[in-house]
C-alpha positions as CSV (number, residue, x, y, z in Angstrom):
1,M,151.4,28.4,-17.6
2,A,154.2,29.9,-14.6
3,G,157.1,32.2,-15.8
4,K,155.5,32.5,-19.5
5,E,154.9,36.1,-21.2
6,V,150.9,37.4,-20.9
7,A,150.9,41.1,-22.7
8,V,148.3,40.9,-25.6
9,K,149.3,40.2,-29.0
10,K,147.9,41.5,-32.4
11,Y,148.9,37.6,-33.5
12,V,149.7,35.2,-30.9
13,V,150.6,31.6,-31.2
14,R,149.2,28.8,-30.0
15,L,150.3,25.3,-31.4
16,S,148.3,22.1,-31.6
17,A,150.5,18.4,-30.4
18,D,150.7,17.7,-33.6
19,E,152.4,21.0,-34.4
20,R,154.5,21.2,-32.4
21,A,155.7,17.6,-32.7
22,Q,156.1,18.5,-36.3
23,L,158.0,21.0,-35.7
24,D,160.2,19.7,-33.6
25,D,160.9,17.1,-36.0
26,L,162.2,19.3,-38.7
27,I,164.2,20.9,-36.1
28,H,166.3,17.7,-35.1
29,R,166.6,15.5,-38.7
30,G,167.8,16.5,-41.7
31,K,168.8,19.7,-43.4
32,R,166.7,22.2,-43.6
33,S,168.1,25.8,-44.3
34,A,168.3,28.8,-42.2
35,Q,165.6,30.6,-43.1
36,L,163.2,27.3,-42.5
37,L,164.9,26.3,-39.4
38,T,165.1,30.0,-37.5
39,K,161.5,30.1,-38.2
40,A,159.6,26.7,-36.6
41,R,162.4,27.8,-33.8
42,I,160.2,30.9,-33.2
43,L,156.8,29.2,-33.1
44,L,157.9,27.1,-30.2
45,K,159.4,29.6,-28.3
46,A,156.5,32.4,-29.0
47,D,154.1,29.0,-28.1
48,V,151.4,30.2,-25.6
49,S,149.8,26.9,-25.5
50,E,150.0,24.6,-22.3
51,A,153.6,23.2,-24.0
52,G,154.7,26.0,-24.2
53,E,157.2,28.2,-23.3
54,G,155.1,31.6,-24.1
55,W,158.3,34.1,-24.9
56,S,158.1,37.8,-25.5
57,D,159.9,39.0,-29.3
58,S,162.9,40.5,-27.5
59,R,163.6,37.4,-25.6
60,I,163.5,36.1,-28.5
61,A,165.1,37.8,-30.8
62,G,168.0,38.1,-28.8
63,A,168.3,34.1,-27.6
64,L,167.7,33.0,-31.6
65,D,170.0,35.9,-33.0
66,T,167.3,37.9,-35.3
67,S,165.7,40.4,-35.0
68,I,161.6,41.3,-34.2
69,A,160.5,42.5,-37.5
70,N,161.6,38.6,-38.7
71,I,159.5,37.3,-35.7
72,L,156.5,40.1,-36.6
73,R,156.2,38.6,-40.1
74,T,156.6,34.8,-38.6
75,R,153.9,34.9,-36.4
76,R,151.7,37.5,-38.9
77,Q,152.0,34.7,-41.5
78,L,151.0,31.6,-39.1
79,V,147.8,33.2,-38.4
80,E,146.7,34.6,-42.0
81,E,147.8,32.1,-43.2
82,G,148.2,28.5,-41.8
83,F,150.7,26.4,-40.2
84,E,151.8,24.9,-43.5
85,A,152.4,28.5,-44.5
86,V,155.4,28.8,-42.6
87,L,157.0,25.6,-43.5
88,T,156.8,26.8,-47.3
89,R,158.8,28.6,-49.3
90,K,157.0,31.5,-51.8
91,Y,157.9,31.5,-55.0
92,N,158.4,34.7,-55.9
93,P,158.8,35.9,-60.3
94,N,159.8,39.2,-59.4
95,S,163.1,38.1,-58.0
96,A,164.1,35.7,-59.5
97,R,166.8,35.9,-61.9
98,P,165.7,35.3,-65.6
99,R,167.7,32.4,-66.7
100,I,169.9,33.0,-70.2
101,F,169.9,29.8,-71.1
102,D,165.8,28.6,-71.3
103,G,165.7,24.7,-72.1
104,A,165.3,24.8,-75.7
105,A,169.2,27.7,-75.3
106,E,171.2,25.6,-73.7
107,A,170.9,22.3,-75.8
108,R,171.7,24.3,-79.1
109,L,174.9,25.2,-77.1
110,I,175.5,21.8,-75.9
111,T,175.2,21.0,-80.0
112,L,177.3,23.4,-80.6
113,A,179.8,23.0,-78.0
114,C,179.4,19.3,-79.9
115,G,180.3,20.2,-82.9
116,P,183.6,20.8,-84.6
117,A,185.1,24.3,-83.8
118,P,185.7,27.3,-85.9
119,D,188.4,27.2,-88.7
120,G,191.5,27.8,-87.5
121,Q,190.8,26.8,-84.1
122,A,191.6,23.4,-82.6
123,K,188.8,23.2,-79.7
124,W,186.5,25.4,-78.5
125,T,186.9,27.7,-75.6
126,L,184.5,29.7,-73.2
127,R,185.2,32.9,-74.9
128,L,185.0,31.5,-78.9
129,L,181.8,29.8,-77.4
130,E,179.9,33.3,-75.7
131,D,181.0,35.6,-79.0
132,K,179.0,32.4,-80.7
133,V,176.1,32.3,-78.8
134,V,175.5,35.8,-79.8
135,E,176.5,35.7,-83.2
136,L,174.1,32.7,-84.0
137,H,171.2,34.3,-81.9
138,I,171.1,31.6,-79.8
139,V,170.6,34.0,-76.7
140,E,171.2,37.4,-76.3
141,R,174.0,37.7,-74.2
142,A,176.0,35.4,-72.5
143,S,179.3,35.9,-70.5
144,D,181.8,32.7,-70.4
145,N,180.9,32.7,-67.0
146,T,177.5,30.8,-68.2
147,I,178.0,29.0,-70.8
148,G,180.6,27.1,-68.0
149,R,178.0,26.5,-65.5
150,T,176.2,25.6,-68.1
151,L,178.3,23.2,-70.0
152,K,179.4,22.1,-66.5
153,K,176.4,20.8,-65.4
154,N,175.7,19.2,-68.3
155,K,179.4,17.7,-68.1
156,L,180.6,18.6,-71.1
157,K,184.2,19.4,-71.0
158,P,184.8,20.4,-75.2
159,H,188.1,21.7,-74.5
160,L,189.7,18.1,-73.8
161,K,189.1,15.1,-75.7
162,Q,190.8,11.8,-75.6
163,Q,191.9,9.6,-78.1
164,W,190.4,6.1,-78.3
165,V,189.9,3.2,-80.4
166,I,186.7,2.7,-81.9
167,A,185.9,-0.4,-83.2
168,P,183.6,-1.0,-86.6
169,D,180.4,-2.0,-86.6
170,A,178.6,-5.1,-87.5
171,S,182.3,-6.4,-88.3
172,A,182.6,-10.5,-88.5
173,A,186.2,-10.7,-88.7
174,F,186.1,-8.6,-85.0
175,V,184.0,-10.2,-83.5
176,A,185.8,-13.4,-84.6
177,N,189.5,-12.5,-84.0
178,M,187.3,-11.0,-80.5
179,E,186.2,-14.5,-79.3
180,D,189.2,-16.3,-80.5
181,V,191.4,-14.1,-77.6
182,L,187.9,-14.7,-75.9
183,E,188.2,-18.2,-75.7
184,V,191.8,-18.3,-74.9
185,Y,191.6,-16.2,-71.6
186,Q,188.8,-18.9,-70.3
187,R,191.1,-21.3,-71.0
188,P,192.6,-22.9,-67.2
189,R,196.0,-22.9,-66.1
190,D,198.3,-24.8,-68.2
191,P,201.8,-25.1,-67.2
192,E,202.3,-27.0,-70.3
193,R,200.9,-24.2,-72.5
194,P,201.2,-21.3,-70.9
195,V,199.2,-18.4,-71.7
196,V,201.8,-14.8,-72.8
197,C,201.1,-11.8,-74.3
198,L,203.0,-9.5,-76.3
199,D,202.5,-6.1,-77.0
200,E,205.5,-3.1,-77.7
201,T,206.2,0.3,-76.0
202,S,208.6,3.5,-76.4
203,K,210.2,5.1,-74.7
204,Q,212.0,8.9,-75.3
205,M,215.3,9.2,-73.7
206,I,215.6,12.5,-72.2
207,V,218.5,13.6,-70.4
208,E,219.0,16.7,-67.7
209,T,219.8,20.1,-68.8
210,R,219.4,21.3,-65.2
211,E,220.5,19.7,-61.9
212,P,216.2,18.8,-60.2
213,V,215.7,20.3,-56.8
214,P,214.8,17.7,-54.6
215,A,211.3,17.8,-52.6
216,K,211.1,18.7,-49.0
217,P,208.1,19.9,-46.7
218,G,206.1,22.6,-48.4
219,R,207.8,22.4,-52.4
220,K,207.4,20.2,-54.8
221,A,210.3,18.8,-56.2
222,R,212.0,20.5,-59.2
223,H,212.9,20.3,-63.2
224,D,214.0,23.0,-65.4
225,Y,211.3,23.0,-68.3
226,E,214.0,22.4,-70.9
227,Y,215.2,19.2,-71.6
228,A,217.6,17.6,-74.4
229,R,216.4,14.5,-76.5
230,N,219.0,11.2,-76.3
231,G,216.7,8.8,-78.6
232,V,214.2,6.2,-78.8
233,T,214.9,3.2,-76.9
234,N,211.4,0.2,-77.8
235,L,210.9,-2.2,-74.8
236,F,208.5,-5.6,-76.0
237,M,206.3,-6.5,-72.8
238,M,206.1,-10.5,-72.3
239,F,203.2,-11.2,-69.8
240,A,202.1,-15.2,-68.3
241,P,198.6,-13.3,-67.0
242,L,198.1,-16.8,-65.2
243,E,201.6,-17.4,-64.3
244,G,202.9,-14.1,-62.5
245,W,205.8,-13.5,-64.8
246,R,206.6,-10.5,-67.0
247,H,209.5,-9.8,-68.7
248,V,210.6,-6.6,-70.5
249,K,212.9,-7.0,-73.3
250,V,214.6,-3.1,-74.5
251,T,215.5,-3.1,-77.8
252,D,217.2,0.0,-80.0
253,R,214.4,-0.7,-82.8
254,H,210.9,-2.4,-83.0
255,A,212.8,-3.8,-86.5
256,A,210.6,-8.2,-87.1
257,T,214.5,-9.1,-86.6
258,D,214.1,-7.3,-82.6
259,Y,210.8,-9.2,-82.8
260,A,212.7,-12.2,-84.1
261,H,214.4,-12.2,-80.8
262,A,212.1,-11.8,-78.1
263,L,209.9,-15.2,-79.4
264,K,213.5,-17.2,-79.6
265,D,214.4,-15.5,-75.9
266,L,210.6,-16.2,-74.7
267,S,210.9,-20.1,-76.3
268,D,213.9,-20.8,-75.0
269,T,214.6,-18.7,-71.8
270,H,212.1,-17.8,-70.8
271,F,209.7,-21.4,-71.0
272,P,212.0,-24.2,-72.7
273,G,210.3,-26.8,-71.1
274,A,206.8,-26.0,-72.0
275,A,204.9,-28.1,-74.4
276,K,204.4,-24.9,-76.7
277,I,203.3,-21.5,-76.1
278,V,200.1,-20.1,-76.0
279,L,201.0,-16.6,-78.0
280,V,197.9,-13.2,-78.5
281,Q,199.7,-10.0,-79.6
282,D,198.0,-7.2,-81.7
283,N,197.9,-7.4,-85.9
284,L,201.2,-5.3,-85.2
285,S,203.0,-6.1,-88.9
286,T,205.8,-7.0,-87.3
287,H,204.0,-9.7,-85.7
288,K,204.1,-12.8,-88.0
289,P,206.1,-16.3,-88.0
290,A,207.5,-13.9,-91.5
291,S,209.5,-12.0,-89.4
292,L,211.3,-15.0,-87.9
293,Y,212.4,-15.9,-91.7
294,E,214.4,-13.2,-91.6
295,A,215.8,-13.5,-88.4
296,F,216.8,-16.7,-88.9
297,P,217.6,-20.4,-91.2
298,A,214.3,-21.6,-92.9
299,S,214.9,-24.2,-90.1
300,E,215.6,-22.6,-87.4
301,A,212.2,-20.3,-88.1
302,R,210.1,-23.3,-88.9
303,R,210.8,-24.4,-85.4
304,L,210.8,-21.6,-83.2
305,V,206.8,-20.4,-85.0
306,E,205.8,-24.6,-84.0
307,R,206.4,-22.9,-80.4
308,F,203.3,-21.2,-80.4
309,E,200.2,-21.2,-80.9
310,W,198.8,-18.1,-82.5
311,H,196.3,-15.9,-81.4
312,Y,195.6,-12.2,-82.6
313,T,193.5,-9.4,-81.4
314,P,191.1,-8.2,-84.1
315,K,191.9,-4.3,-85.0
316,H,191.3,-1.7,-83.1
317,G,190.9,-4.3,-80.4
318,S,194.5,-4.1,-78.7
319,W,192.3,-3.4,-75.6
320,L,192.5,-7.3,-75.6
321,D,195.9,-7.8,-75.7
322,M,196.6,-8.1,-71.5
323,A,200.3,-7.0,-72.1
324,E,198.3,-3.4,-73.5
325,S,197.1,-2.7,-69.5
326,E,200.2,-4.3,-68.4
327,L,202.4,-2.0,-70.2
328,G,200.5,0.9,-69.0
329,V,200.8,-0.4,-65.0
330,L,205.0,-0.1,-66.7
331,S,204.5,3.8,-67.8
332,T,202.6,4.4,-65.0
333,Q,205.2,2.8,-61.8
334,C,208.5,3.1,-63.5
335,L,208.3,5.4,-67.0
336,D,206.5,8.4,-65.9
337,R,209.5,10.7,-65.5
338,R,213.0,11.6,-66.7
339,I,214.6,8.6,-68.4
340,P,218.6,9.8,-69.7
341,D,219.3,6.5,-71.9
342,K,219.6,3.8,-72.5
343,Q,221.2,1.2,-69.4
344,T,219.4,3.0,-67.0
345,L,215.8,2.6,-68.9
346,T,217.3,-1.3,-68.9
347,R,217.8,-0.9,-65.2
348,E,215.0,0.0,-64.3
349,V,212.7,-1.6,-65.8
350,A,214.4,-4.9,-64.5
351,A,213.6,-3.4,-61.1
352,W,210.7,-3.5,-61.7
353,E,210.0,-6.3,-63.3
354,Q,211.6,-8.0,-60.3
355,H,208.9,-6.6,-57.6
356,R,206.5,-7.0,-59.6
357,N,207.5,-11.1,-60.3
358,A,208.6,-11.7,-56.3
359,H,204.8,-10.4,-56.1
360,H,203.6,-12.5,-58.6
361,A,201.0,-10.3,-59.7
362,K,198.5,-11.9,-62.2
363,A,195.6,-10.3,-64.1
364,D,191.6,-11.5,-63.5
365,W,190.2,-11.2,-66.8
366,Q,186.7,-11.3,-66.2
367,F,185.3,-10.4,-69.9
368,T,183.5,-13.1,-71.7
369,T,182.1,-14.5,-75.1
370,A,179.2,-13.9,-72.8
371,D,179.7,-10.6,-72.1
372,A,180.9,-9.2,-75.6
373,R,177.7,-10.9,-77.4
374,I,175.0,-8.5,-75.3
375,K,177.8,-5.6,-74.0
376,L,179.5,-5.5,-77.8
377,K,175.8,-5.9,-79.7
378,R,176.2,-3.8,-82.7
379,L,179.5,-5.3,-83.4
380,Y,178.5,-8.0,-84.7
381,P,176.2,-8.4,-87.3
382,Q,172.5,-9.0,-87.5
383,F,169.7,-11.8,-89.2
384,E,166.8,-11.6,-89.6
């Protein structure tokens, strides 16, 4: 007991070995509130048992940077309410802020935010929702800040929307084309019958009207908001996922004859030695054998038609075309900037293509027919 304070106190802290061990464990393990940790340290310092330190209140206050009143409250709570009560934070209904949106009101807010916006409005805003929940007597009052927190808690963003290809339910036509394409993707690589996916996109040519300011330390590059349109070009993406090869053909248009010449290049320039090219593409109206007959004499068109094994992704299922994914890579890595003319676009795309082909960037398609029959079960017709 040497060195301990011996002054008599009204509320004496005397801890057992188990209680001290519990407090030590609380302080040194896990995360606890600052208030709870302070209480634990007060009890350990004020403990007058054999293992305790028996400090005075003034000494504890100076060491822990807390008030004498807080130390007194902790002593009293231990003596009057017990050890467990000190470590449990009491709930005071009078001090709790009443919730503006209870469960029912919150559900109605979410239903409202997920529904159509008011007439004349493209989308819900926090201010619109603030007025509407009061108008509909969902709550008596609300602020846009409160509504924003409630929507954030439910991971709801009514001000945003995403374009998406929504497949039809229970469509035999959809699943037939889907399973046909998935079967192609499961074939082993065959140099005599390379799989080539084809897709196309357009790019708006944009000319700067003022010289951009280059980036420098502490400041981003700056482009003037004004620009001049300089026409639109079309890009045909031909992607052989198992070969690590792709080619982008830049054209002025995306007419049937442009498509036909892209297929002729694919057949006679890029894969002239292939016995047959397994072609996967979407259902665009020009992506048909008829386009070859519009561009070439019948004998040449027939020769080219027989050079390909034709496979189509289902309508609203263009995500099955791996060329679409490769176009996404092209857009992110190369096209996401202002490009002034077709010549520049052709040069930049060719450089991107050469880099990707030099690294033999391939696609590792993992989605199979077995996966589709489980994950996309709702797309399949159901039988009793």
